[in-house]
VEXVEXPA-17601 format. One line per field, with one value per residue (C-alpha): residue in three letters; chain; residue number from 1; x, z, y. Coordinates in nm, 3 decimals, padded with zeros to 5 digits. Layout:
N
r: (Ala / ...) $
c: (A / ...) $
k: (NUM / ...) $
xx: (X / ...) $
zz: (Z / ...) $
yy: (Y / ...) $
***
This chain:
482
r: (Met / Lys / Lys / Pro / Ser / Ile / Tyr / Pro / Asp / Arg / Ser / Gln / Glu / Leu / Leu / Ala / Leu / Phe / Glu / Gln / Ala / Gly / Asn / Asn / Ser / Lys / Val / Met / Cys / Val / Ser / Ile / Asp / Tyr / Ala / Lys / Lys / Asp / His / Leu / Val / Met / Phe / Cys / Asn / Gly / Asn / Gly / Asp / Val / Leu / Arg / Lys / Pro / Phe / Ser / Val / Lys / Asn / Ser / Val / Asp / Gly / Val / Lys / Tyr / Leu / Leu / Asp / Gln / Val / Ser / Arg / Ser / Cys / Cys / His / Arg / His / Ile / Arg / Pro / Glu / His / Val / Phe / Phe / Gly / Gly / Glu / Asp / Val / Asn / Ser / Tyr / Ala / Glu / Asn / Phe / Ala / Asn / Thr / Leu / Arg / Ser / Asn / Gly / Trp / Leu / Val / Gly / Asn / Val / Asn / Ala / His / Asp / Ala / Lys / Lys / Gln / Arg / Glu / Asn / Leu / Gln / Ala / Ser / Thr / Asp / Arg / Ile / Asp / Leu / Met / Gly / Ile / Ala / Ala / Met / Leu / Leu / Ser / Arg / Arg / Ala / Asn / Cys / Cys / Pro / Ala / Gln / Ser / Gly / Ile / Tyr / Arg / Asn / Leu / Arg / Thr / Leu / Val / Arg / His / Arg / Lys / Lys / Leu / Val / Lys / Met / Lys / Thr / Glu / Val / Arg / Asn / Arg / Thr / His / Thr / Ile / Val / Asp / Arg / Leu / Phe / Pro / Gly / Phe / Leu / Asn / Glu / Asn / Lys / Ser / Gly / Ile / Val / Pro / Phe / Ser / Ser / Ser / Ser / Leu / Tyr / Leu / Met / Gln / Asp / Arg / Phe / Ser / Ala / Pro / Gln / Ile / Arg / Arg / Arg / Lys / Arg / Ser / Val / Leu / Ile / Arg / His / Leu / Glu / Lys / Arg / Gly / Thr / Gln / Lys / Ala / Glu / Lys / Val / Ala / Ala / Lys / Leu / Gln / Asp / Tyr / Ala / Thr / His / Val / Leu / Thr / Thr / Pro / Asp / Glu / Tyr / Thr / Ala / Thr / Leu / Gln / Ile / Ser / Leu / Ser / Asn / His / Val / Thr / His / Phe / Arg / Cys / Leu / Leu / Glu / Ser / Thr / Gln / Gln / Leu / Val / Lys / Glu / Met / Ala / Leu / Leu / Leu / Ala / Gln / Thr / Gln / Gly / Ala / Phe / Leu / Thr / Ser / Ile / Lys / Gly / Ile / Gly / Ile / Val / Leu / Ala / Ser / Gly / Val / Thr / Ala / Glu / Ile / Gly / Asp / Pro / Val / Ala / Gln / Arg / Ser / Thr / Asp / Arg / Leu / Val / Ser / Tyr / Ala / Gly / Ile / Ile / Pro / Lys / Val / Lys / Gln / Ser / Gly / Gly / Ser / Gln / Gly / Pro / Ser / Val / Thr / Gly / Arg / Val / Ser / Lys / Arg / Ser / Asn / His / Leu / Leu / Lys / Asp / Phe / Val / Val / Gln / Ser / Ala / Tyr / His / Ile / Gly / His / Tyr / Gly / Pro / Lys / Asp / Leu / Gln / Asn / Asp / Tyr / Ser / Arg / Arg / Glu / Ala / Ala / Gly / Gln / His / Ala / Gly / Phe / Gly / Ile / Ala / Arg / Arg / Phe / Ile / Arg / Ile / Ala / Met / Ser / Leu / Met / Arg / Thr / Ser / Gln / Val / Tyr / Leu / Pro / Pro / Asp / Leu / Arg / Ser / Thr / His / Ile / Glu / Pro / Glu / His / Arg / Ala / Asp / Tyr / Tyr / Leu / Ser / Ile / Trp / Pro / Tyr / Leu / Lys / Asp / Lys / Trp / Ser / Lys / Ile / Gly / Ala / Leu / Asp / Met / Ala / Phe / Ala / Lys / Asp / Asn / Pro / Leu / Gly / Gln / Trp / Arg / Tyr / Ile / Val / Lys / Glu / Leu / Tyr / Gly / Ile / Lys / Leu / Lys / Leu) $
c: (A / A / A / A / A / A / A / A / A / A / A / A / A / A / A / A / A / A / A / A / A / A / A / A / A / A / A / A / A / A / A / A / A / A / A / A / A / A / A / A / A / A / A / A / A / A / A / A / A / A / A / A / A / A / A / A / A / A / A / A / A / A / A / A / A / A / A / A / A / A / A / A / A / A / A / A / A / A / A / A / A / A / A / A / A / A / A / A / A / A / A / A / A / A / A / A / A / A / A / A / A / A / A / A / A / A / A / A / A / A / A / A / A / A / A / A / A / A / A / A / A / A / A / A / A / A / A / A / A / A / A / A / A / A / A / A / A / A / A / A / A / A / A / A / A / A / A / A / A / A / A / A / A / A / A / A / A / A / A / A / A / A / A / A / A / A / A / A / A / A / A / A / A / A / A / A / A / A / A / A / A / A / A / A / A / A / A / A / A / A / A / A / A / A / A / A / A / A / A / A / A / A / A / A / A / A / A / A / A / A / A / A / A / A / A / A / A / A / A / A / A / A / A / A / A / A / A / A / A / A / A / A / A / A / A / A / A / A / A / A / A / A / A / A / A / A / A / A / A / A / A / A / A / A / A / A / A / A / A / A / A / A / A / A / A / A / A / A / A / A / A / A / A / A / A / A / A / A / A / A / A / A / A / A / A / A / A / A / A / A / A / A / A / A / A / A / A / A / A / A / A / A / A / A / A / A / A / A / A / A / A / A / A / A / A / A / A / A / A / A / A / A / A / A / A / A / A / A / A / A / A / A / A / A / A / A / A / A / A / A / A / A / A / A / A / A / A / A / A / A / A / A / A / A / A / A / A / A / A / A / A / A / A / A / A / A / A / A / A / A / A / A / A / A / A / A / A / A / A / A / A / A / A / A / A / A / A / A / A / A / A / A / A / A / A / A / A / A / A / A / A / A / A / A / A / A / A / A / A / A / A / A / A / A / A / A / A / A / A / A / A / A / A / A / A / A / A / A / A / A / A / A / A / A / A / A / A / A / A / A / A / A / A / A / A / A / A / A / A / A / A / A / A / A / A / A / A / A / A / A / A / A / A / A / A / A / A / A / A / A / A / A / A / A / A / A / A / A / A / A / A / A) $
k: (1 / 2 / 3 / 4 / 5 / 6 / 7 / 8 / 9 / 10 / 11 / 12 / 13 / 14 / 15 / 16 / 17 / 18 / 19 / 20 / 21 / 22 / 23 / 24 / 25 / 26 / 27 / 28 / 29 / 30 / 31 / 32 / 33 / 34 / 35 / 36 / 37 / 38 / 39 / 40 / 41 / 42 / 43 / 44 / 45 / 46 / 47 / 48 / 49 / 50 / 51 / 52 / 53 / 54 / 55 / 56 / 57 / 58 / 59 / 60 / 61 / 62 / 63 / 64 / 65 / 66 / 67 / 68 / 69 / 70 / 71 / 72 / 73 / 74 / 75 / 76 / 77 / 78 / 79 / 80 / 81 / 82 / 83 / 84 / 85 / 86 / 87 / 88 / 89 / 90 / 91 / 92 / 93 / 94 / 95 / 96 / 97 / 98 / 99 / 100 / 101 / 102 / 103 / 104 / 105 / 106 / 107 / 108 / 109 / 110 / 111 / 112 / 113 / 114 / 115 / 116 / 117 / 118 / 119 / 120 / 121 / 122 / 123 / 124 / 125 / 126 / 127 / 128 / 129 / 130 / 131 / 132 / 133 / 134 / 135 / 136 / 137 / 138 / 139 / 140 / 141 / 142 / 143 / 144 / 145 / 146 / 147 / 148 / 149 / 150 / 151 / 152 / 153 / 154 / 155 / 156 / 157 / 158 / 159 / 160 / 161 / 162 / 163 / 164 / 165 / 166 / 167 / 168 / 169 / 170 / 171 / 172 / 173 / 174 / 175 / 176 / 177 / 178 / 179 / 180 / 181 / 182 / 183 / 184 / 185 / 186 / 187 / 188 / 189 / 190 / 191 / 192 / 193 / 194 / 195 / 196 / 197 / 198 / 199 / 200 / 201 / 202 / 203 / 204 / 205 / 206 / 207 / 208 / 209 / 210 / 211 / 212 / 213 / 214 / 215 / 216 / 217 / 218 / 219 / 220 / 221 / 222 / 223 / 224 / 225 / 226 / 227 / 228 / 229 / 230 / 231 / 232 / 233 / 234 / 235 / 236 / 237 / 238 / 239 / 240 / 241 / 242 / 243 / 244 / 245 / 246 / 247 / 248 / 249 / 250 / 251 / 252 / 253 / 254 / 255 / 256 / 257 / 258 / 259 / 260 / 261 / 262 / 263 / 264 / 265 / 266 / 267 / 268 / 269 / 270 / 271 / 272 / 273 / 274 / 275 / 276 / 277 / 278 / 279 / 280 / 281 / 282 / 283 / 284 / 285 / 286 / 287 / 288 / 289 / 290 / 291 / 292 / 293 / 294 / 295 / 296 / 297 / 298 / 299 / 300 / 301 / 302 / 303 / 304 / 305 / 306 / 307 / 308 / 309 / 310 / 311 / 312 / 313 / 314 / 315 / 316 / 317 / 318 / 319 / 320 / 321 / 322 / 323 / 324 / 325 / 326 / 327 / 328 / 329 / 330 / 331 / 332 / 333 / 334 / 335 / 336 / 337 / 338 / 339 / 340 / 341 / 342 / 343 / 344 / 345 / 346 / 347 / 348 / 349 / 350 / 351 / 352 / 353 / 354 / 355 / 356 / 357 / 358 / 359 / 360 / 361 / 362 / 363 / 364 / 365 / 366 / 367 / 368 / 369 / 370 / 371 / 372 / 373 / 374 / 375 / 376 / 377 / 378 / 379 / 380 / 381 / 382 / 383 / 384 / 385 / 386 / 387 / 388 / 389 / 390 / 391 / 392 / 393 / 394 / 395 / 396 / 397 / 398 / 399 / 400 / 401 / 402 / 403 / 404 / 405 / 406 / 407 / 408 / 409 / 410 / 411 / 412 / 413 / 414 / 415 / 416 / 417 / 418 / 419 / 420 / 421 / 422 / 423 / 424 / 425 / 426 / 427 / 428 / 429 / 430 / 431 / 432 / 433 / 434 / 435 / 436 / 437 / 438 / 439 / 440 / 441 / 442 / 443 / 444 / 445 / 446 / 447 / 448 / 449 / 450 / 451 / 452 / 453 / 454 / 455 / 456 / 457 / 458 / 459 / 460 / 461 / 462 / 463 / 464 / 465 / 466 / 467 / 468 / 469 / 470 / 471 / 472 / 473 / 474 / 475 / 476 / 477 / 478 / 479 / 480 / 481 / 482) $
xx: (04.549 / 04.408 / 04.131 / 04.163 / 03.937 / 03.795 / 03.859 / 04.240 / 04.249 / 04.050 / 04.218 / 04.283 / 04.246 / 03.899 / 03.791 / 03.891 / 03.700 / 03.380 / 03.415 / 03.464 / 03.155 / 02.944 / 02.682 / 02.738 / 02.493 / 02.722 / 03.016 / 03.072 / 03.269 / 03.395 / 03.486 / 03.692 / 03.763 / 04.084 / 04.146 / 04.387 / 04.140 / 03.814 / 03.771 / 03.436 / 03.324 / 03.036 / 02.926 / 02.771 / 02.731 / 02.859 / 02.545 / 02.600 / 02.322 / 02.414 / 02.421 / 02.514 / 02.513 / 02.837 / 02.966 / 03.284 / 03.568 / 03.857 / 04.207 / 04.328 / 04.355 / 04.003 / 03.885 / 04.021 / 03.855 / 03.525 / 03.533 / 03.611 / 03.337 / 03.084 / 03.201 / 03.155 / 02.804 / 02.702 / 02.839 / 02.630 / 02.321 / 02.357 / 02.492 / 02.815 / 03.131 / 03.429 / 03.656 / 03.419 / 03.474 / 03.726 / 03.831 / 03.947 / 04.014 / 04.221 / 04.600 / 04.694 / 04.882 / 05.126 / 04.870 / 04.641 / 04.903 / 04.912 / 04.535 / 04.540 / 04.842 / 04.674 / 04.379 / 04.617 / 04.806 / 04.475 / 04.432 / 04.188 / 04.218 / 04.276 / 04.290 / 04.388 / 04.205 / 04.347 / 04.210 / 04.197 / 03.990 / 03.769 / 03.685 / 03.532 / 03.299 / 03.131 / 02.765 / 02.837 / 03.154 / 03.105 / 03.103 / 03.337 / 03.242 / 03.347 / 03.021 / 03.040 / 03.406 / 03.312 / 03.057 / 03.321 / 03.559 / 03.287 / 03.208 / 03.575 / 03.598 / 03.283 / 03.409 / 03.713 / 03.954 / 04.142 / 04.517 / 04.646 / 05.009 / 05.259 / 05.505 / 05.280 / 05.362 / 05.637 / 06.004 / 05.926 / 05.761 / 06.071 / 06.295 / 06.078 / 06.098 / 06.479 / 06.508 / 06.283 / 06.455 / 06.796 / 06.666 / 06.559 / 06.896 / 07.075 / 06.866 / 06.958 / 07.324 / 07.307 / 07.157 / 07.441 / 07.700 / 07.550 / 07.558 / 07.916 / 08.012 / 07.876 / 08.091 / 08.406 / 08.374 / 08.438 / 08.699 / 08.902 / 08.763 / 08.828 / 08.918 / 08.633 / 08.762 / 09.004 / 09.177 / 09.273 / 09.341 / 09.435 / 09.197 / 08.900 / 08.585 / 08.419 / 08.674 / 08.814 / 09.104 / 08.873 / 08.640 / 08.935 / 09.075 / 08.735 / 08.648 / 08.878 / 09.058 / 08.987 / 09.081 / 09.330 / 09.578 / 09.567 / 09.617 / 09.909 / 10.076 / 10.051 / 10.372 / 10.420 / 10.534 / 10.234 / 09.995 / 10.144 / 10.114 / 09.747 / 09.671 / 09.846 / 09.663 / 09.330 / 09.413 / 09.529 / 09.748 / 10.079 / 10.031 / 10.354 / 10.254 / 09.898 / 10.016 / 10.252 / 09.982 / 09.729 / 09.954 / 10.076 / 09.717 / 09.628 / 09.869 / 09.683 / 09.318 / 09.109 / 08.972 / 08.721 / 08.825 / 08.952 / 08.656 / 08.421 / 08.649 / 08.574 / 08.197 / 08.220 / 08.448 / 08.195 / 07.921 / 08.142 / 08.243 / 07.877 / 07.803 / 08.094 / 07.972 / 07.622 / 07.757 / 07.960 / 07.654 / 07.444 / 07.724 / 07.754 / 07.376 / 07.341 / 07.624 / 07.458 / 07.125 / 07.284 / 07.414 / 07.074 / 06.913 / 07.157 / 07.066 / 06.696 / 06.754 / 06.949 / 06.632 / 06.422 / 06.414 / 06.546 / 06.896 / 06.917 / 06.913 / 07.269 / 07.382 / 07.329 / 07.640 / 07.580 / 07.313 / 07.439 / 07.282 / 07.114 / 06.942 / 06.843 / 06.698 / 06.504 / 06.348 / 06.267 / 06.115 / 05.878 / 05.778 / 05.728 / 05.665 / 05.719 / 05.481 / 05.195 / 05.276 / 05.061 / 05.167 / 05.480 / 05.274 / 05.085 / 05.411 / 05.562 / 05.259 / 05.284 / 05.645 / 05.541 / 05.785 / 05.535 / 05.409 / 05.044 / 04.903 / 04.591 / 04.437 / 04.097 / 03.937 / 03.939 / 04.225 / 04.387 / 04.366 / 04.694 / 04.821 / 04.978 / 05.235 / 05.243 / 05.427 / 05.437 / 05.167 / 05.237 / 05.030 / 05.285 / 05.515 / 05.779 / 06.025 / 06.006 / 06.041 / 06.352 / 06.513 / 06.442 / 06.559 / 06.878 / 06.921 / 06.876 / 07.147 / 07.391 / 07.312 / 07.356 / 07.705 / 07.837 / 07.601 / 07.616 / 07.733 / 07.399 / 07.217 / 07.486 / 07.451 / 07.073 / 07.110 / 07.350 / 07.122 / 06.821 / 07.020 / 07.147 / 06.788 / 06.675 / 06.469 / 06.446 / 06.706 / 06.650 / 06.280 / 06.337 / 06.602 / 06.405 / 06.109 / 06.340 / 06.505 / 06.168 / 06.094 / 06.436 / 06.404 / 06.063 / 06.192 / 06.499 / 06.297 / 06.022 / 06.257 / 06.527 / 06.800 / 07.096 / 07.126 / 07.237 / 07.357 / 07.128 / 07.361 / 07.336 / 06.959 / 06.879 / 06.805 / 07.041 / 07.349 / 07.624 / 07.646 / 08.018 / 07.947 / 07.709 / 07.949 / 08.227 / 07.994 / 07.899 / 08.267 / 08.340 / 08.068 / 08.117 / 08.400 / 08.200 / 07.883 / 08.068 / 08.252 / 07.925 / 07.801 / 08.142 / 08.193 / 07.872 / 07.962 / 07.663 / 07.837 / 07.750 / 07.387 / 07.347 / 07.469 / 07.319 / 07.154 / 06.804 / 06.826 / 06.762 / 07.122 / 07.245 / 07.003 / 07.108 / 07.476 / 07.410 / 07.210 / 07.473 / 07.753 / 07.567 / 07.440 / 07.760 / 08.019 / 08.197 / 08.334 / 08.202 / 08.414 / 08.304) $
zz: (01.742 / 01.547 / 01.305 / 00.939 / 00.826 / 00.492 / 00.604 / 00.637 / 00.585 / 00.898 / 01.178 / 01.481 / 01.711 / 01.576 / 01.583 / 01.950 / 02.024 / 01.861 / 02.035 / 02.371 / 02.320 / 02.243 / 02.057 / 01.746 / 01.873 / 02.173 / 01.951 / 01.830 / 01.515 / 01.475 / 01.108 / 01.013 / 00.678 / 00.754 / 00.617 / 00.683 / 00.862 / 00.935 / 00.961 / 00.878 / 01.146 / 01.173 / 01.453 / 01.381 / 01.564 / 01.469 / 01.267 / 01.045 / 01.201 / 01.200 / 01.558 / 01.461 / 01.117 / 00.973 / 01.148 / 01.134 / 01.385 / 01.387 / 01.330 / 01.659 / 02.032 / 02.080 / 01.803 / 01.982 / 02.308 / 02.132 / 01.953 / 02.271 / 02.455 / 02.184 / 02.197 / 02.575 / 02.546 / 02.278 / 02.486 / 02.787 / 02.574 / 02.394 / 02.695 / 02.511 / 02.710 / 02.612 / 02.559 / 02.281 / 02.080 / 01.798 / 01.551 / 01.194 / 00.868 / 00.552 / 00.584 / 00.767 / 00.592 / 00.778 / 00.841 / 01.036 / 01.195 / 01.522 / 01.548 / 01.513 / 01.742 / 02.012 / 02.007 / 02.035 / 02.323 / 02.509 / 02.484 / 02.190 / 01.913 / 01.584 / 01.260 / 00.907 / 00.594 / 00.246 / 00.027 / -00.280 / -00.096 / 00.069 / -00.273 / -00.373 / -00.073 / -00.184 / -00.281 / -00.583 / -00.776 / -01.018 / -00.762 / -00.476 / -00.193 / 00.171 / 00.280 / 00.016 / 00.107 / 00.476 / 00.406 / 00.229 / 00.525 / 00.770 / 00.560 / 00.564 / 00.941 / 01.013 / 00.794 / 01.029 / 00.746 / 00.917 / 00.959 / 01.313 / 01.203 / 01.465 / 01.340 / 01.376 / 01.740 / 01.999 / 01.930 / 01.597 / 01.476 / 01.571 / 01.398 / 01.085 / 01.079 / 01.090 / 00.833 / 00.583 / 00.643 / 00.578 / 00.259 / 00.128 / 00.216 / 00.035 / -00.273 / -00.248 / -00.206 / -00.526 / -00.708 / -00.588 / -00.695 / -01.044 / -01.072 / -00.947 / -01.221 / -01.491 / -01.368 / -01.310 / -01.664 / -01.783 / -01.532 / -01.507 / -01.718 / -01.562 / -01.216 / -01.059 / -01.223 / -00.976 / -01.249 / -01.430 / -01.149 / -00.862 / -00.628 / -00.476 / -00.592 / -00.321 / -00.060 / 00.182 / -00.055 / -00.355 / -00.181 / -00.062 / -00.412 / -00.563 / -00.292 / -00.403 / -00.724 / -00.899 / -01.263 / -01.451 / -01.514 / -01.152 / -01.018 / -01.257 / -01.133 / -00.761 / -00.573 / -00.547 / -00.183 / -00.071 / -00.265 / -00.110 / 00.240 / 00.195 / 00.050 / 00.341 / 00.591 / 00.446 / 00.451 / 00.096 / 00.075 / -00.118 / -00.151 / -00.346 / -00.618 / -00.631 / -00.656 / -00.942 / -01.129 / -01.077 / -01.203 / -01.495 / -01.596 / -01.565 / -01.849 / -02.097 / -02.056 / -02.257 / -02.033 / -02.059 / -02.179 / -01.907 / -01.943 / -01.803 / -01.535 / -01.251 / -01.284 / -01.287 / -00.982 / -00.783 / -00.874 / -00.791 / -00.455 / -00.355 / -00.463 / -00.253 / 00.050 / -00.001 / -00.041 / 00.280 / 00.468 / 00.341 / 00.417 / 00.774 / 00.820 / 00.693 / 00.919 / 01.219 / 01.129 / 01.108 / 01.462 / 01.589 / 01.405 / 01.575 / 01.919 / 01.852 / 01.683 / 01.989 / 02.196 / 01.967 / 01.873 / 01.531 / 01.682 / 01.637 / 01.257 / 01.276 / 01.375 / 01.011 / 00.802 / 00.533 / 00.731 / 00.882 / 01.093 / 00.801 / 00.652 / 00.993 / 01.088 / 00.763 / 00.789 / 01.159 / 01.108 / 00.835 / 01.011 / 01.355 / 01.668 / 01.562 / 01.829 / 01.701 / 01.333 / 01.124 / 00.988 / 00.779 / 00.467 / 00.506 / 00.565 / 00.246 / 00.052 / 00.230 / 00.112 / -00.249 / -00.313 / -00.397 / -00.758 / -00.859 / -00.936 / -01.147 / -01.163 / -01.271 / -01.418 / -01.104 / -00.911 / -01.232 / -01.406 / -01.501 / -01.294 / -01.440 / -01.243 / -01.310 / -01.180 / -00.821 / -00.715 / -00.731 / -00.417 / -00.143 / 00.102 / -00.147 / 00.123 / 00.294 / -00.046 / -00.118 / 00.216 / 00.206 / -00.156 / -00.071 / 00.229 / 00.004 / -00.231 / 00.057 / 00.207 / -00.130 / -00.171 / 00.183 / 00.411 / 00.578 / 00.354 / 00.352 / 00.235 / -00.022 / -00.166 / -00.181 / -00.362 / -00.617 / -00.667 / -00.740 / -00.986 / -01.166 / -01.192 / -01.360 / -01.060 / -00.918 / -00.647 / -00.494 / -00.425 / -00.322 / -00.062 / 00.045 / 00.136 / 00.326 / 00.497 / 00.623 / 00.777 / 00.941 / 01.061 / 01.221 / 01.392 / 01.532 / 01.658 / 01.814 / 01.986 / 02.087 / 01.932 / 01.703 / 01.368 / 01.393 / 01.103 / 01.021 / 01.188 / 01.524 / 01.545 / 01.674 / 02.045 / 02.049 / 01.963 / 02.225 / 02.418 / 02.339 / 01.967 / 02.017 / 02.262 / 02.000 / 01.742 / 01.975 / 02.041 / 01.668 / 01.576 / 01.878 / 01.728 / 01.406 / 01.590 / 01.826 / 01.538 / 01.363 / 01.662 / 01.756 / 01.416 / 01.465 / 01.823 / 01.972 / 02.132 / 02.492 / 02.401 / 02.201 / 02.480 / 02.774 / 03.022 / 02.954 / 02.575 / 02.377 / 02.270 / 02.620 / 02.770 / 02.514 / 02.597 / 02.970 / 02.920 / 02.689 / 02.932 / 03.222 / 03.027 / 02.845 / 03.084 / 02.813 / 02.816 / 02.562 / 02.634 / 02.517) $
yy: (05.964 / 06.256 / 06.156 / 06.257 / 06.540 / 06.649 / 07.010 / 07.023 / 07.403 / 07.479 / 07.670 / 07.453 / 07.756 / 07.838 / 07.473 / 07.456 / 07.779 / 07.650 / 07.316 / 07.484 / 07.703 / 07.395 / 07.596 / 07.809 / 08.070 / 08.125 / 08.223 / 08.578 / 08.652 / 09.010 / 09.048 / 09.355 / 09.513 / 09.702 / 10.052 / 10.339 / 10.565 / 10.382 / 10.005 / 09.850 / 09.601 / 09.355 / 09.118 / 08.779 / 08.451 / 08.108 / 08.037 / 08.340 / 08.550 / 08.918 / 09.046 / 09.399 / 09.552 / 09.694 / 10.008 / 10.216 / 10.206 / 10.453 / 10.319 / 10.467 / 10.407 / 10.539 / 10.309 / 10.002 / 10.109 / 10.174 / 09.837 / 09.642 / 09.829 / 09.736 / 09.373 / 09.370 / 09.516 / 09.264 / 08.977 / 09.085 / 09.129 / 08.795 / 08.602 / 08.516 / 08.458 / 08.681 / 08.378 / 08.267 / 08.587 / 08.607 / 08.876 / 08.845 / 09.024 / 09.000 / 08.981 / 09.299 / 09.578 / 09.800 / 10.075 / 09.838 / 09.614 / 09.807 / 09.780 / 09.400 / 09.360 / 09.570 / 09.330 / 09.034 / 09.191 / 09.223 / 08.847 / 08.824 / 08.568 / 08.749 / 08.550 / 08.647 / 08.532 / 08.514 / 08.794 / 08.568 / 08.308 / 08.570 / 08.711 / 08.376 / 08.393 / 08.717 / 08.711 / 08.931 / 08.849 / 09.139 / 09.419 / 09.501 / 09.734 / 09.741 / 09.576 / 09.302 / 09.237 / 09.223 / 08.950 / 08.742 / 08.786 / 08.679 / 08.371 / 08.270 / 08.317 / 08.117 / 07.833 / 07.827 / 07.902 / 08.183 / 08.169 / 08.208 / 08.181 / 08.058 / 08.323 / 08.627 / 08.706 / 08.690 / 08.625 / 08.456 / 08.777 / 08.979 / 08.727 / 08.738 / 09.118 / 09.113 / 08.833 / 09.009 / 09.342 / 09.185 / 09.024 / 09.365 / 09.516 / 09.234 / 09.307 / 09.675 / 09.581 / 09.376 / 09.673 / 09.898 / 09.640 / 09.630 / 10.009 / 10.010 / 09.764 / 09.997 / 10.288 / 10.081 / 09.944 / 10.299 / 10.415 / 10.094 / 09.805 / 09.464 / 09.596 / 09.394 / 09.075 / 08.914 / 08.713 / 09.034 / 09.282 / 09.050 / 09.236 / 09.052 / 09.239 / 09.452 / 09.349 / 09.607 / 09.679 / 09.705 / 09.951 / 10.159 / 10.197 / 10.284 / 10.537 / 10.820 / 10.924 / 10.596 / 10.538 / 10.324 / 10.610 / 10.724 / 10.370 / 10.327 / 10.649 / 10.564 / 10.496 / 10.119 / 10.118 / 10.324 / 10.105 / 09.789 / 09.936 / 10.016 / 09.673 / 09.497 / 09.715 / 09.594 / 09.226 / 09.157 / 08.848 / 08.879 / 09.253 / 09.309 / 09.064 / 09.200 / 09.562 / 09.477 / 09.287 / 09.568 / 09.847 / 09.638 / 09.563 / 09.934 / 10.014 / 09.792 / 09.894 / 10.137 / 10.415 / 10.697 / 11.046 / 11.281 / 11.518 / 11.249 / 11.105 / 11.349 / 11.310 / 10.931 / 10.935 / 11.136 / 10.891 / 10.590 / 10.739 / 10.772 / 10.416 / 10.287 / 10.482 / 10.342 / 09.988 / 10.015 / 10.135 / 09.843 / 09.597 / 09.720 / 09.712 / 09.355 / 09.238 / 09.400 / 09.240 / 08.895 / 08.936 / 09.045 / 08.753 / 08.516 / 08.651 / 08.588 / 08.252 / 08.133 / 08.172 / 07.950 / 07.583 / 07.684 / 07.703 / 07.324 / 07.368 / 07.501 / 07.150 / 07.045 / 07.095 / 07.355 / 07.542 / 07.866 / 08.138 / 08.317 / 08.011 / 07.874 / 08.214 / 08.242 / 07.897 / 07.941 / 08.286 / 08.168 / 07.844 / 07.997 / 07.793 / 07.428 / 07.301 / 07.518 / 07.455 / 07.222 / 06.884 / 06.850 / 06.774 / 07.100 / 07.284 / 07.143 / 07.268 / 07.605 / 07.629 / 07.561 / 07.274 / 06.999 / 06.966 / 06.957 / 06.612 / 06.542 / 06.195 / 06.064 / 05.754 / 05.539 / 05.393 / 05.268 / 05.604 / 05.772 / 06.063 / 06.375 / 06.570 / 06.942 / 07.244 / 07.360 / 07.604 / 07.976 / 08.024 / 07.968 / 08.141 / 08.249 / 08.352 / 08.012 / 07.847 / 08.051 / 07.964 / 07.589 / 07.555 / 07.745 / 07.515 / 07.212 / 07.338 / 07.395 / 07.056 / 06.886 / 07.034 / 07.081 / 06.887 / 06.545 / 06.261 / 06.078 / 06.392 / 06.474 / 06.124 / 06.162 / 06.495 / 06.341 / 06.039 / 06.263 / 06.473 / 06.161 / 06.031 / 06.353 / 06.467 / 06.818 / 06.760 / 07.104 / 07.042 / 06.680 / 06.761 / 07.070 / 06.847 / 06.615 / 06.912 / 07.039 / 06.699 / 06.692 / 07.053 / 06.996 / 06.682 / 06.860 / 07.156 / 06.947 / 06.700 / 06.954 / 06.741 / 06.808 / 06.632 / 06.269 / 06.051 / 05.754 / 05.501 / 05.684 / 05.722 / 05.374 / 05.331 / 05.033 / 05.239 / 05.233 / 05.564 / 05.590 / 05.621 / 05.911 / 06.075 / 06.057 / 06.213 / 06.499 / 06.568 / 06.568 / 06.818 / 07.044 / 07.260 / 07.299 / 07.402 / 07.634 / 07.802 / 07.897 / 08.093 / 08.228 / 08.398 / 08.597 / 08.691 / 08.508 / 08.209 / 08.298 / 08.369 / 08.049 / 07.823 / 08.009 / 07.773 / 07.905 / 07.865 / 07.542 / 07.475 / 07.553 / 07.303 / 07.043 / 07.100 / 07.059 / 06.736 / 06.585 / 06.668 / 06.508 / 06.208 / 06.110 / 06.254 / 06.455 / 06.809 / 07.059 / 07.365 / 07.708) $
***
C-alpha cells in the first residue's frame, strides 16, 4: 500500500527517476526557458549545483542536436547516466511545442511547470529576466513539482487536439448564429422562432430559405407548391401545414425598407455559408473523435446513459491515460469542482466552506459538469435520484454528481467494464441477471456508435469495447450482434 506523503504535488515520474539514481549528484536537470527564436538552457544536478551556466539554444533542428550533444558531453564528464537526465520548462506554447515533442520522441523525460508557481520560486520577485525566470523553473523541477501529464502524448494528445478544436468551432458557430439572428430580425422578424414560423431554426429547411432572396415579402410571394416541395426535400414534417403557417405569418410582420433589403440579404447569405461550413466541420470532427475514443479506455464512458461521444471524448482527452493518472481526489481538485475549506482552532474549530478554486483545468471542469447535468436528467435511475436529492437539499447538484461521475469514470476505465447498476455490482449476483442487463443495454450502446459511423471501429477485436464484447459473449453465452 502506498504511504501518504506531505508532498502530494510531486511528480511520480521525477520521484522514480531520483530514486533510481540513488544520489542527487548523479541526476541532471536541464531547465529550459522557452522562446520563439532562442531558448535559454541551464544544467544543474539534483542538489541544485549549477553544472553549466545558462546558454542559448536555437529553436530549430540544429538546436535540438546541439542541446543533446551538450547533454551527452556533460553526462560523460560528470559520470551521469543518460536515463537519469530530465528536461523541463514552463507550459509550452505553440512556438516551442515541436522542440519539446522532439525531445520526448527521442525518449527523454520532459516535464512542464506552472508559470504561476515558478514565479514564486524566483530569488527576486520584483524583477523578471530570462535568467531569473530560469532559476525559478529549475527550483520547481528539483522540487519534483513538474507535470508529466498523461494526456500530453500519444493517442490522448491527438484526441485532446480534436476536442479542443471542436470546442472552438462550436463557439464560432454560436457567434455566427447570433449574427444571423440580428439580420433575420430585420428581414423577417420571428422567422427563427419555431412557434411563430413553423420552421426549426437552423435546420436544413431554415438554412435553405435564408440562403437566397430571403425576406418576409419574398417568402410570402413564393408559389406554395414549390415551397412545399423544397421543405419536404429537406426533411420538414407536415410540409403543407408548415408552408401555410409560414406564408400566413409573413403577411403580419414588420419588415425593413426595400432600400436596405439587398445589402442585408448579401450579408445573411455569407453568414449561412459560414454556418454550414462550421456545421460540416464540427460533424467531421465528432467522427474523428469517435475513431480515436474507440481506441482508448474512455470508450467505456459511453455505457453510461446520458453520456455521448462528445462528452466521453472531452473527459477522456483531459484526463489522459487512466493508469498513469493520479488519485481520484487529486483529479477532482484538478477539475476545479471541490470547494475551498478553511478550519482552525483545533479539531473542534468550525470549518468554513468557500468557493471552488479558479486554478483548475477549465475544459475538464466544463465537460464533467455538463456530464453531471446530462446524467441527472437522462442517466441511470440511481444517479438521477441522487441528483434530485442533492437539488432538494439545496446542494450544488452539478458539482456533487460531477465528483461522483469522475470516480465512476476512473473505475470504468481502469477495470475495462461498462456501467453496472448498484444491484448488479456484487460478486454474489447470479450470472443470468448480468447477462440480461448486458442484452438490455446493448442496443443503446450500439446505437451511440452507429450514429457517428464508428460502430466497426468501436467494437474491433483490438479495441477495449471489442475485447469487452468478446469476453461477455464467451463468459455468459449471449449474442451481441453488430
